[in-house]
All heavy atoms as an XYZ file, in Angstrom:
788
protein
N       4.397      9.131    -10.440
C       2.995      9.263    -10.786
C       2.818      9.146    -12.293
O       1.832      8.628    -12.758
C       2.440     10.586    -10.284
C       0.963     10.756    -10.597
S       0.184     12.087     -9.714
C       0.504     13.454    -10.784
N       3.780      9.606    -13.036
C       3.678      9.524    -14.480
C       3.655      8.063    -14.889
O       4.455      7.260    -14.414
C       4.864     10.254    -15.152
C       4.839     10.063    -16.650
C       4.849     11.721    -14.784
N       2.715      7.716    -15.732
C       2.645      6.360    -16.227
C       1.879      5.385    -15.366
O       1.732      4.244    -15.748
N       1.385      5.799    -14.207
C       0.589      4.903    -13.359
C      -0.845      4.947    -13.863
O      -1.485      5.995    -13.886
C       0.644      5.304    -11.869
C       2.076      5.370    -11.356
C      -0.203      4.355    -11.034
C       2.828      4.072    -11.395
N      -1.339      3.805    -14.260
C      -2.706      3.679    -14.767
C      -3.622      3.253    -13.615
O      -3.239      2.425    -12.796
C      -2.715      2.612    -15.862
C      -4.004      2.437    -16.575
C      -3.886      1.363    -17.658
O      -2.779      1.105    -18.146
O      -4.939      0.776    -17.976
N      -4.819      3.816    -13.562
C      -5.797      3.448    -12.540
C      -7.036      2.918    -13.233
O      -7.577      3.569    -14.132
C      -6.163      4.643    -11.628
C      -7.227      4.243    -10.622
C      -4.933      5.170    -10.918
N      -7.454      1.731    -12.818
C      -8.674      1.119    -13.348
C      -9.637      0.872    -12.202
O      -9.211      0.649    -11.073
C      -8.358     -0.213    -14.029
C      -7.522     -0.103    -15.269
C      -7.246     -1.455    -15.908
O      -7.839     -2.468    -15.476
O      -6.420     -1.495    -16.826
N     -10.929      0.871    -12.521
C     -11.974      0.577    -11.552
C     -12.714     -0.666    -11.999
O     -13.066     -0.779    -13.178
C     -12.981      1.725    -11.459
C     -12.467      2.952    -10.773
C     -11.676      3.873    -11.450
C     -12.777      3.193     -9.446
C     -11.202      5.000    -10.829
C     -12.315      4.324     -8.809
C     -11.517      5.230     -9.499
N     -12.976     -1.568    -11.067
C     -13.851     -2.696    -11.386
C     -15.256     -2.135    -11.589
O     -15.560     -1.006    -11.197
C     -13.850     -3.723    -10.253
O     -14.532     -3.202     -9.122
N     -16.114     -2.935    -12.180
C     -17.495     -2.511    -12.405
C     -18.183     -2.183    -11.086
O     -18.887     -1.173    -10.975
C     -18.272     -3.613    -13.143
O     -17.589     -3.896    -14.369
C     -19.692     -3.184    -13.448
N     -17.954     -3.013    -10.058
C     -18.617     -2.761     -8.770
C     -18.058     -1.511     -8.085
O     -18.812     -0.764     -7.456
C     -18.512     -3.976     -7.847
O     -17.179     -4.249     -7.524
N     -16.756     -1.254     -8.212
C     -16.178     -0.045     -7.612
C     -16.691      1.201     -8.323
O     -17.015      2.201     -7.683
C     -14.654     -0.102     -7.658
N     -16.793      1.120     -9.626
C     -17.315      2.248    -10.400
C     -18.774      2.525    -10.041
O     -19.191      3.674     -9.887
C     -17.177      1.948    -11.884
C     -17.301      3.155    -12.766
C     -16.927      2.835    -14.200
O     -15.841      2.303    -14.437
O     -17.770      3.124    -15.072
N     -19.542      1.461     -9.873
C     -20.946      1.594     -9.490
C     -21.070      2.209     -8.092
O     -21.913      3.082     -7.862
C     -21.617      0.224     -9.529
O     -22.941      0.304     -9.095
N     -20.232      1.758     -7.169
C     -20.254      2.312     -5.806
C     -19.915      3.797     -5.829
O     -20.574      4.604     -5.154
C     -19.278      1.549     -4.911
N     -18.903      4.167     -6.600
C     -18.504      5.568     -6.681
C     -19.639      6.427     -7.250
O     -19.931      7.500     -6.731
C     -17.242      5.697     -7.540
C     -16.611      7.069     -7.617
C     -16.221      7.589     -6.235
C     -15.396      7.019     -8.522
N     -20.302      5.936     -8.276
C     -21.436      6.670     -8.852
C     -22.568      6.813     -7.846
O     -23.192      7.879     -7.749
C     -21.953      5.947    -10.095
O     -21.001      5.974    -11.114
N     -22.827      5.747     -7.099
C     -23.896      5.787     -6.087
C     -23.590      6.793     -4.995
O     -24.472      7.522     -4.543
C     -24.095      4.405     -5.468
O     -24.558      3.502     -6.427
N     -22.336      6.843     -4.563
C     -21.937      7.795     -3.515
C     -22.111      9.227     -4.031
O     -22.664     10.087     -3.342
C     -20.486      7.542     -3.059
C     -20.384      6.182     -2.368
C     -20.009      8.654     -2.139
C     -18.961      5.685     -2.194
N     -21.652      9.483     -5.257
C     -21.782     10.827     -5.832
C     -23.253     11.215     -5.981
O     -23.641     12.344     -5.684
C     -21.069     10.893     -7.183
N     -24.077     10.268     -6.405
C     -25.510     10.516     -6.546
C     -26.126     10.846     -5.183
O     -26.946     11.763     -5.064
C     -26.192      9.290     -7.167
C     -27.642      9.479     -7.439
C     -28.075     10.243     -8.516
C     -28.595      8.891     -6.626
C     -29.424     10.415     -8.770
C     -29.939      9.065     -6.864
C     -30.353      9.829     -7.938
N     -25.724     10.119     -4.150
C     -26.223     10.375     -2.801
C     -25.834     11.781     -2.362
O     -26.665     12.528     -1.836
C     -25.673      9.330     -1.832
C     -26.188      9.528     -0.447
C     -27.363      9.097      0.083
C     -25.529     10.255      0.613
N     -27.484      9.494      1.391
C     -26.368     10.202      1.736
C     -24.313     10.921      0.702
C     -26.021     10.809      2.946
C     -23.973     11.518      1.910
C     -24.831     11.452      3.010
N     -24.554     12.163     -2.578
C     -24.114     13.505     -2.212
C     -24.918     14.565     -2.951
O     -25.257     15.595     -2.380
C     -22.621     13.699     -2.508
C     -21.730     13.425     -1.341
C     -21.022     12.242     -1.270
C     -21.607     14.333     -0.309
C     -20.207     11.973     -0.199
C     -20.797     14.081      0.778
C     -20.085     12.892      0.833
N     -25.199     14.324     -4.200
C     -25.958     15.290     -4.991
C     -27.346     15.499     -4.386
O     -27.853     16.613     -4.352
C     -26.068     14.815     -6.443
C     -26.619     15.830     -7.393
C     -25.706     17.037     -7.597
O     -24.468     16.902     -7.562
O     -26.258     18.136     -7.794
N     -27.944     14.432     -3.872
C     -29.274     14.532     -3.285
C     -29.286     15.097     -1.878
O     -30.273     15.678     -1.439
N     -28.188     14.945     -1.154
C     -28.137     15.360      0.246
C     -27.578     16.762      0.457
O     -27.855     17.390      1.462
C     -27.292     14.372      1.069
C     -27.848     12.984      1.115
C     -29.203     12.944      1.788
O     -29.403     13.500      2.856
N     -30.155     12.289      1.140
N     -26.733     17.203     -0.460
C     -26.045     18.481     -0.300
C     -26.573     19.490     -1.305
O     -27.565     19.255     -1.988
C     -24.536     18.277     -0.484
C     -23.958     17.408      0.611
O     -24.280     17.574      1.771
N     -23.121     16.465      0.232
N     -25.874     20.587     -1.415
C     -26.270     21.610     -2.376
C     -26.033     21.102     -3.797
O     -25.308     20.125     -4.011
C     -25.441     22.897     -2.160
O     -24.050     22.571     -2.300
C     -25.697     23.488     -0.785
N     -26.618     21.765     -4.750
C     -26.440     21.391     -6.152
C     -24.948     21.384     -6.466
O     -24.222     22.306     -6.116
C     -27.196     22.361     -7.078
C     -28.695     22.241     -6.832
C     -26.857     22.107     -8.539
C     -29.540     23.262     -7.541
N     -24.507     20.329     -7.108
C     -23.090     20.188     -7.430
C     -22.307     19.405     -6.392
O     -21.103     19.201     -6.549
N     -22.977     18.956     -5.324
C     -22.284     18.216     -4.263
C     -21.663     16.919     -4.766
O     -20.564     16.550     -4.349
N     -22.352     16.236     -5.661
C     -21.821     14.996     -6.219
C     -20.583     15.244     -7.050
O     -19.598     14.512     -6.969
N     -20.623     16.305     -7.840
C     -19.468     16.646     -8.669
C     -18.273     17.053     -7.809
O     -17.134     16.673     -8.088
C     -19.834     17.773     -9.631
C     -18.739     18.097    -10.611
C     -19.140     19.144    -11.634
O     -20.332     19.482    -11.729
O     -18.243     19.620    -12.347
N     -18.534     17.811     -6.732
C     -17.444     18.193     -5.823
C     -16.836     16.954     -5.178
O     -15.618     16.852     -5.040
C     -17.946     19.166     -4.756
C     -18.146     20.571     -5.273
C     -18.390     21.570     -4.155
N     -19.548     21.253     -3.331
C     -20.805     21.546     -3.643
N     -21.073     22.174     -4.775
N     -21.792     21.241     -2.837
N     -17.690     16.007     -4.786
C     -17.183     14.765     -4.198
C     -16.272     14.056     -5.193
O     -15.179     13.619     -4.840
C     -18.338     13.844     -3.790
C     -17.857     12.476     -3.398
C     -17.332     12.255     -2.141
C     -17.897     11.431     -4.301
C     -16.853     11.002     -1.781
C     -17.429     10.174     -3.956
C     -16.904      9.961     -2.693
N     -16.710     13.931     -6.444
C     -15.902     13.248     -7.457
C     -14.585     13.978     -7.713
O     -13.543     13.338     -7.888
C     -16.684     13.087     -8.755
C     -17.844     12.095     -8.696
C     -18.636     12.129     -9.996
C     -17.357     10.691     -8.388
N     -14.605     15.295     -7.712
C     -13.366     16.058     -7.895
C     -12.399     15.816     -6.741
O     -11.199     15.648     -6.953
C     -13.655     17.548     -8.042
C     -14.287     17.890     -9.368
O     -14.145     17.156    -10.348
N     -15.010     18.994     -9.409
N     -12.923     15.811     -5.509
C     -12.075     15.535     -4.348
C     -11.578     14.098     -4.368
O     -10.439     13.822     -3.988
C     -12.820     15.827     -3.050
C     -13.069     17.301     -2.851
O     -12.309     18.135     -3.325
N     -14.148     17.637     -2.173
N     -12.422     13.177     -4.804
C     -12.030     11.772     -4.908
C     -10.887     11.622     -5.914
O      -9.964     10.836     -5.694
C     -13.232     10.919     -5.322
C     -12.947      9.453     -5.305
C     -13.047      8.736     -4.122
C     -12.573      8.781     -6.456
C     -12.774      7.378     -4.097
C     -12.306      7.434     -6.442
C     -12.401      6.725     -5.260
N     -10.941     12.374     -6.988
C      -9.868     12.344     -7.979
C      -8.530     12.746     -7.345
O      -7.484     12.182     -7.659
C     -10.200     13.265     -9.146
C      -9.183     13.208    -10.262
C      -9.561     14.083    -11.452
O     -10.681     14.617    -11.486
O      -8.712     14.208    -12.343
N      -8.578     13.699     -6.421
C      -7.369     14.082     -5.679
C      -6.825     12.917     -4.872
O      -5.606     12.711     -4.795
N      -7.716     12.132     -4.273
C      -7.301     10.946     -3.528
C      -6.614      9.956     -4.455
O      -5.584      9.377     -4.118
C      -8.511     10.300     -2.836
C      -8.224      8.985     -2.177
C      -7.199      9.130     -1.066
C      -6.956      7.822     -0.355
N      -5.948      7.951      0.684
N      -7.177      9.750     -5.631
C      -6.588      8.830     -6.604
C      -5.196      9.323     -7.011
O      -4.249      8.534     -7.120
C      -7.506      8.674     -7.842
C      -8.837      8.038     -7.434
C      -6.825      7.870     -8.934
C      -8.736      6.682     -6.786
N      -5.039     10.618     -7.211
C      -3.726     11.175     -7.566
C      -2.708     10.964     -6.455
O      -1.544     10.689     -6.717
C      -3.840     12.650     -7.937
C      -4.499     12.845     -9.285
O      -4.418     11.975    -10.156
N      -5.156     13.969     -9.468
N      -3.157     11.052     -5.193
C      -2.247     10.787     -4.073
C      -1.854      9.309     -4.034
O      -0.714      8.975     -3.722
C      -2.874     11.231     -2.752
C      -2.926     12.750     -2.615
C      -3.359     13.211     -1.239
N      -4.700     12.790     -0.856
C      -5.826     13.382     -1.237
N      -5.794     14.432     -2.025
N      -6.994     12.931     -0.818
N      -2.794      8.425     -4.361
C      -2.471      6.998     -4.444
C      -1.408      6.759     -5.511
O      -0.472      5.989     -5.302
C      -3.714      6.174     -4.794
C      -4.609      5.687     -3.683
C      -5.766      4.885     -4.262
C      -3.857      4.870     -2.666
N      -1.576      7.404     -6.654
C      -0.618      7.246     -7.744
C       0.778      7.692     -7.311
O       1.767      7.056     -7.658
C      -1.086      8.025     -8.965
C      -2.311      7.403     -9.634
C      -2.977      8.314    -10.633
C      -2.192      8.536    -11.882
N      -2.957      9.307    -12.901
N       0.854      8.757     -6.525
C       2.149      9.249     -6.045
C       2.790      8.267     -5.058
O       4.004      8.209     -4.946
C       1.986     10.610     -5.377
C       1.725     11.736     -6.348
C       1.561     13.054     -5.616
C       1.235     14.168     -6.579
N       1.011     15.444     -5.892
N       1.968      7.516     -4.334
C       2.474      6.561     -3.342
C       2.908      5.241     -3.963
O       3.540      4.427     -3.299
C       1.393      6.261     -2.297
O       1.069      7.409     -1.591
N       2.515      5.007     -5.202
C       2.795      3.727     -5.864
C       4.292      3.460     -5.847
O       5.063      4.343     -6.154
C       2.277      3.773     -7.299
C       2.258      2.444     -7.961
N       3.372      1.905     -8.524
C       1.266      1.536     -8.132
C       3.075      0.730     -9.035
N       1.795      0.486     -8.805
N       4.778      2.324     -5.467
C       4.112      1.083     -5.086
C       4.122      0.834     -3.582
O       4.049     -0.307     -3.143
C       4.961      0.025     -5.806
C       6.354      0.573     -5.661
C       6.195      2.077     -5.747
N       4.221      1.865     -2.769
C       4.345      1.709     -1.322
C       2.999      1.869     -0.627
O       2.594      2.967     -0.275
C       5.355      2.711     -0.764
C       6.688      2.605     -1.429
C       7.089      3.534     -2.374
C       7.527      1.541     -1.143
C       8.313      3.423     -3.009
C       8.758      1.415     -1.767
C       9.146      2.363     -2.710
N       2.302      0.747     -0.440
C       0.976      0.754      0.165
C       0.942     -0.185      1.366
O       1.676     -1.170      1.410
C      -0.088      0.289     -0.838
C      -0.155      1.120     -2.086
C       0.174      0.573     -3.308
C      -0.549      2.442     -2.041
C       0.111      1.324     -4.465
C      -0.616      3.211     -3.191
C      -0.290      2.649     -4.410
N       0.041      0.096      2.286
C      -0.163     -0.777      3.436
C      -1.206     -1.832      3.102
O      -2.211     -1.528      2.463
C      -0.666      0.027      4.644
O       0.281      0.993      5.008
N      -0.982     -3.065      3.554
C      -2.012     -4.086      3.346
C      -3.278     -3.700      4.106
O      -3.242     -2.923      5.064
C      -1.412     -5.350      3.938
C       0.006     -5.045      4.246
C       0.175     -3.559      4.248
N      -4.390     -4.242      3.681
C      -5.660     -3.968      4.359
C      -5.598     -4.467      5.801
O      -5.025     -5.522      6.079
C      -6.804     -4.680      3.644
S      -7.212     -3.961      2.051
N      -6.207     -3.722      6.701
C      -6.348     -4.164      8.079
C      -7.449     -5.204      8.228
O      -7.438     -6.010      9.137
N      -8.399     -5.195      7.303
C      -9.498     -6.145      7.302
C      -8.955     -7.517      6.897
O      -8.308     -7.660      5.855
C     -10.572     -5.670      6.323
C     -11.734     -6.614      6.210
O     -11.636     -7.620      5.517
N     -12.824     -6.286      6.888
N      -9.230     -8.532      7.710
C      -8.664     -9.864      7.476
C      -9.081    -10.458      6.137
O      -8.278    -11.080      5.445
C      -9.062    -10.814      8.610
C      -8.398    -10.494      9.909
C      -8.847    -11.457     11.003
C      -8.249    -11.052     12.328
N      -8.678    -11.934     13.408
N     -10.334    -10.292      5.761
C     -10.819    -10.870      4.500
C     -10.146    -10.202      3.307
O      -9.659    -10.880      2.397
C     -12.353    -10.768      4.408
C     -12.986    -11.674      5.465
C     -12.845    -11.132      3.012
C     -14.480    -11.520      5.600
N     -10.091     -8.873      3.314
C      -9.463     -8.167      2.202
C      -7.961     -8.435      2.160
O      -7.377     -8.614      1.088
C      -9.754     -6.671      2.297
C     -11.226     -6.276      2.183
C     -11.398     -4.784      2.419
C     -11.803     -6.692      0.844
N      -7.347     -8.505      3.329
C      -5.910     -8.800      3.405
C      -5.615    -10.190      2.859
O      -4.625    -10.391      2.146
C      -5.435     -8.682      4.854
C      -3.940     -8.835      5.007
C      -3.533     -8.618      6.452
C      -2.033     -8.692      6.603
N      -1.633     -8.381      7.980
N      -6.482    -11.164      3.165
C      -6.268    -12.533      2.685
C      -6.338    -12.618      1.160
O      -5.793    -13.538      0.557
C      -7.283    -13.494      3.309
O      -8.566    -13.314      2.734
N      -6.990    -11.653      0.539
C      -7.082    -11.614     -0.925
C      -5.905    -10.855     -1.540
O      -5.856    -10.649     -2.748
C      -8.402    -10.995     -1.354
C      -9.611    -11.829     -0.942
C     -10.890    -11.219     -1.430
C     -12.085    -12.012     -0.989
N     -12.201    -13.317     -1.599
N      -4.973    -10.401     -0.686
C      -3.795     -9.690     -1.174
C      -4.055     -8.261     -1.588
O      -3.288     -7.680     -2.340
N      -5.130     -7.674     -1.066
C      -5.486     -6.305     -1.440
C      -4.854     -5.294     -0.489
O      -4.569     -5.591      0.671
C      -7.001     -6.134     -1.443
C      -7.751     -6.963     -2.481
C      -9.248     -6.820     -2.288
C      -7.345     -6.588     -3.891
N      -4.671     -4.115     -1.001
C      -4.243     -2.966     -0.210
C      -5.480     -2.125      0.060
O      -6.470     -2.191     -0.676
C      -3.214     -2.136     -0.976
C      -1.976     -2.893     -1.321
C      -1.809     -3.414     -2.592
C      -0.989     -3.091     -0.379
C      -0.666     -4.112     -2.923
C       0.157     -3.795     -0.692
C       0.327     -4.315     -1.967
N      -5.436     -1.320      1.120
C      -6.573     -0.463      1.446
C      -6.101      0.956      1.708
O      -5.002      1.178      2.209
C      -7.310     -0.978      2.684
S      -8.254     -2.478      2.386
N      -6.961      1.886      1.375
C      -6.720      3.286      1.660
C      -8.045      3.909      2.058
O      -9.084      3.560      1.501
C      -6.153      3.978      0.416
O      -5.826      5.317      0.702
N      -7.986      4.822      3.003
C      -9.202      5.462      3.494
C      -9.388      6.811      2.794
O      -8.436      7.561      2.597
C      -9.087      5.676      5.001
C     -10.309      6.277      5.620
C     -10.123      6.457      7.109
C     -11.309      7.196      7.679
N     -11.091      7.640      9.035
N     -10.625      7.074      2.413
C     -11.007      8.386      1.911
C     -12.306      8.768      2.603
O     -13.344      8.130      2.374
C     -11.201      8.380      0.388
C     -11.694      9.714     -0.118
C     -10.875     10.831     -0.050
C     -12.973      9.868     -0.605
C     -11.319     12.064     -0.484
C     -13.424     11.096     -1.045
C     -12.599     12.195     -0.980
O     -13.041     13.421     -1.394
N     -12.219      9.752      3.480
C     -13.338     10.129      4.340
C     -13.819      8.889      5.073
O     -13.033      8.241      5.742
C     -14.434     10.817      3.547
C     -13.996     12.133      2.929
C     -15.139     12.820      2.267
N     -14.702     14.083      1.676
C     -15.527     14.894      1.068
N     -16.808     14.614      0.969
N     -15.070     16.013      0.552
N     -15.086      8.515      4.944
C     -15.573      7.325      5.646
C     -15.608      6.087      4.751
O     -16.168      5.079      5.111
C     -16.941      7.568      6.295
C     -18.033      7.899      5.333
C     -18.287      9.390      5.244
O     -17.380     10.192      5.391
N     -19.514      9.776      4.991
N     -14.963      6.171      3.589
C     -14.940      5.041      2.662
C     -13.561      4.401      2.622
O     -12.542      5.061      2.780
C     -15.338      5.492      1.251
C     -16.776      5.835      1.191
C     -17.826      4.978      1.032
C     -17.356      7.120      1.366
N     -19.010      5.664      1.084
C     -18.751      6.979      1.286
C     -16.827      8.393      1.580
C     -19.618      8.048      1.407
C     -17.693      9.451      1.702
C     -19.075      9.276      1.615
N     -13.567      3.124      2.376
C     -12.346      2.346      2.242
C     -12.235      1.897      0.788
O     -13.176      1.337      0.236
C     -12.359      1.106      3.159
C     -12.635      1.492      4.617
C     -11.076      0.310      3.016
C     -11.594      2.372      5.262
N     -11.093      2.142      0.191
C     -10.815      1.685     -1.160
C      -9.958      0.431     -1.045
O      -8.904      0.464     -0.408
C     -10.027      2.734     -1.948
C     -10.760      3.970     -2.436
C     -11.170      4.863     -1.289
C      -9.886      4.721     -3.393
N     -10.414     -0.656     -1.611
C      -9.651     -1.907     -1.640
C      -9.116     -2.058     -3.062
O      -9.881     -2.028     -4.021
C     -10.538     -3.088     -1.264
N      -7.790     -2.212     -3.172
C      -7.197     -2.218     -4.502
C      -5.996     -3.144     -4.589
O      -5.451     -3.586     -3.598
C      -6.807     -0.795     -4.910
C      -5.804     -0.134     -3.997
C      -4.453     -0.183     -4.275
C      -6.222      0.531     -2.853
C      -3.528      0.431     -3.435
C      -5.314      1.145     -2.014
C      -3.954      1.098     -2.300
N      -5.641     -3.393     -5.816
C      -4.493     -4.217     -6.158
C      -3.482     -3.301     -6.832
O      -3.871     -2.386     -7.564
C      -4.976     -5.297     -7.124
C      -3.971     -6.239     -7.642
C      -4.611     -7.195     -8.652
O      -5.810     -7.518     -8.528
O      -3.889     -7.579     -9.575
N      -2.211     -3.536     -6.604
C      -1.175     -2.734     -7.249
C      -0.184     -3.652     -7.950
O       0.223     -4.666     -7.397
C      -0.458     -1.870     -6.221
N       0.130     -3.289     -9.151
C       1.157     -3.992     -9.905
C       2.024     -2.919    -10.554
O       1.676     -1.741    -10.517
C       0.513     -4.911    -10.941
O      -0.263     -4.175    -11.843
N       3.145     -3.303    -11.131
C       3.986     -2.271    -11.753
C       3.207     -1.444    -12.779
O       2.633     -1.983    -13.720
C       5.102     -3.085    -12.423
C       5.187     -4.340    -11.620
C       3.755     -4.631    -11.218
N       3.128     -0.158    -12.523
C       2.473      0.749    -13.454
C       0.964      0.797    -13.409
O       0.344      1.495    -14.202
N       0.350      0.052    -12.466
C      -1.109     -0.014    -12.472
C      -1.680     -0.171    -11.062
O      -1.128     -0.870    -10.231
C      -1.571     -1.199    -13.316
C      -3.081     -1.280    -13.490
C      -3.477     -2.512    -14.265
C      -3.410     -2.234    -15.730
N      -3.980     -3.328    -16.532
N      -2.818      0.479    -10.837
C      -3.626      0.308     -9.633
C      -5.017     -0.086    -10.109
O      -5.588      0.582    -10.969
C      -3.711      1.606     -8.805
C      -2.319      2.015     -8.293
C      -4.700      1.452     -7.644
C      -2.279      3.391     -7.659
N      -5.539     -1.174     -9.550
C      -6.904     -1.596     -9.885
C      -7.741     -1.503     -8.621
O      -7.471     -2.205     -7.638
C      -6.945     -3.034    -10.426
C      -6.057     -3.170    -11.658
C      -8.393     -3.423    -10.754
C      -5.869     -4.590    -12.133
N      -8.720     -0.625     -8.617
C      -9.606     -0.471     -7.471
C     -10.740     -1.473     -7.632
O     -11.526     -1.393     -8.575
C     -10.122      0.972     -7.347
C      -8.918      1.908     -7.177
C     -11.111      1.097     -6.187
C      -9.226      3.361     -7.161
N     -10.787     -2.430     -6.707
C     -11.771     -3.512     -6.788
C     -13.056     -3.192     -6.048
O     -14.125     -3.668     -6.426
C     -11.179     -4.811     -6.250
C     -10.161     -5.378     -7.176
C      -8.806     -5.388     -7.002
C     -10.406     -5.981     -8.443
N      -8.197     -5.970     -8.089
C      -9.165     -6.347     -8.987
C     -11.556     -6.255     -9.172
C      -9.031     -6.972    -10.216
C     -11.421     -6.878    -10.400
C     -10.176     -7.228    -10.912
N     -12.964     -2.415     -4.972
C     -14.170     -2.159     -4.170
C     -14.030     -0.849     -3.417
O     -12.925     -0.428     -3.070
C     -14.396     -3.298     -3.189
N     -15.176     -0.226     -3.170
C     -15.266      0.964     -2.323
C     -16.363      0.664     -1.311
O     -17.510      0.429     -1.691
C     -15.595      2.225     -3.139
C     -14.528      2.443     -4.218
C     -15.706      3.437     -2.216
C     -14.863      3.546     -5.209
N     -15.989      0.635     -0.036
C     -16.917      0.304      1.045
C     -17.040      1.463      2.011
O     -16.055      2.139      2.278
C     -16.377     -0.860      1.901
C     -16.161     -2.142      1.185
C     -14.902     -2.504      0.742
C     -17.205     -3.024      0.992
C     -14.676     -3.699      0.107
C     -17.005     -4.227      0.362
C     -15.735     -4.570     -0.084
N     -18.233      1.641      2.567
C     -18.354      2.514      3.732
C     -17.702      1.753      4.880
O     -17.813      0.524      4.958
C     -19.820      2.815      4.054
C     -19.955      3.885      5.088
N     -19.833      3.621      6.435
C     -20.174      5.210      4.965
C     -19.979      4.747      7.102
N     -20.190      5.736      6.231
N     -16.998      2.434      5.747
C     -16.237      1.751      6.803
C     -17.113      0.842      7.674
O     -16.624     -0.131      8.219
C     -15.476      2.753      7.651
C     -16.358      3.708      8.423
C     -15.521      4.722      9.169
C     -16.411      5.704      9.897
N     -15.638      6.753     10.550
N     -18.398      1.134      7.791
C     -19.297      0.288      8.598
C     -19.697     -0.995      7.881
O     -20.257     -1.883      8.498
C     -20.547      1.063      8.977
C     -20.276      2.157     10.005
C     -21.554      2.749     10.504
N     -22.030      3.715      9.500
C     -23.259      4.173      9.424
N     -24.170      3.769     10.265
N     -23.590      5.051      8.503
N     -19.424     -1.090      6.581
C     -19.875     -2.238      5.813
C     -18.738     -3.083      5.240
O     -18.923     -3.761      4.240
C     -20.813     -1.785      4.696
C     -22.034     -1.091      5.209
C     -22.189      0.266      5.001
C     -22.982     -1.776      5.951
C     -23.316      0.926      5.495
C     -24.094     -1.133      6.433
C     -24.261      0.228      6.218
N     -17.596     -3.044      5.896
C     -16.488     -3.887      5.463
C     -16.865     -5.358      5.644
O     -17.644     -5.703      6.529
C     -15.229     -3.578      6.267
C     -14.510     -2.291      5.873
C     -13.437     -1.952      6.896
C     -13.897     -2.434      4.499
N     -16.311     -6.245      4.803
C     -16.628     -7.671      4.941
C     -16.250     -8.192      6.324
O     -15.237     -7.802      6.875
C     -15.772     -8.342      3.872
C     -15.211     -7.265      3.031
C     -15.368     -5.972      3.746
N     -17.067     -9.065      6.836
C     -16.838     -9.651      8.169
C     -16.408    -11.082      8.045
O     -16.911    -11.837      7.336
C     -18.112     -9.584      9.002
C     -18.570     -8.167      9.263
C     -17.746     -7.462     10.306
O     -17.253     -8.077     11.239
N     -17.573     -6.180     10.166
């Protein structure tokens, strides 16, 4: 885990902010922040798994050479290289590319 850098694409960062904003509006005050804190735990678990990831089950994402990981009802599509994870997209499981 030490030395593994995690980057977010602009669209993944935007999706994450939108999800946190939605949680803040739907749950008790601080719900968005709690979601982001729990999401950070997911990222730390990804870092510990580096470089052993499963390819995406989704054919389109798999064809792009991306790996996927599930967090609650969201799918993280990412690329892994030595020392780095780049999260390209965060999708709700119902909205994966077809």
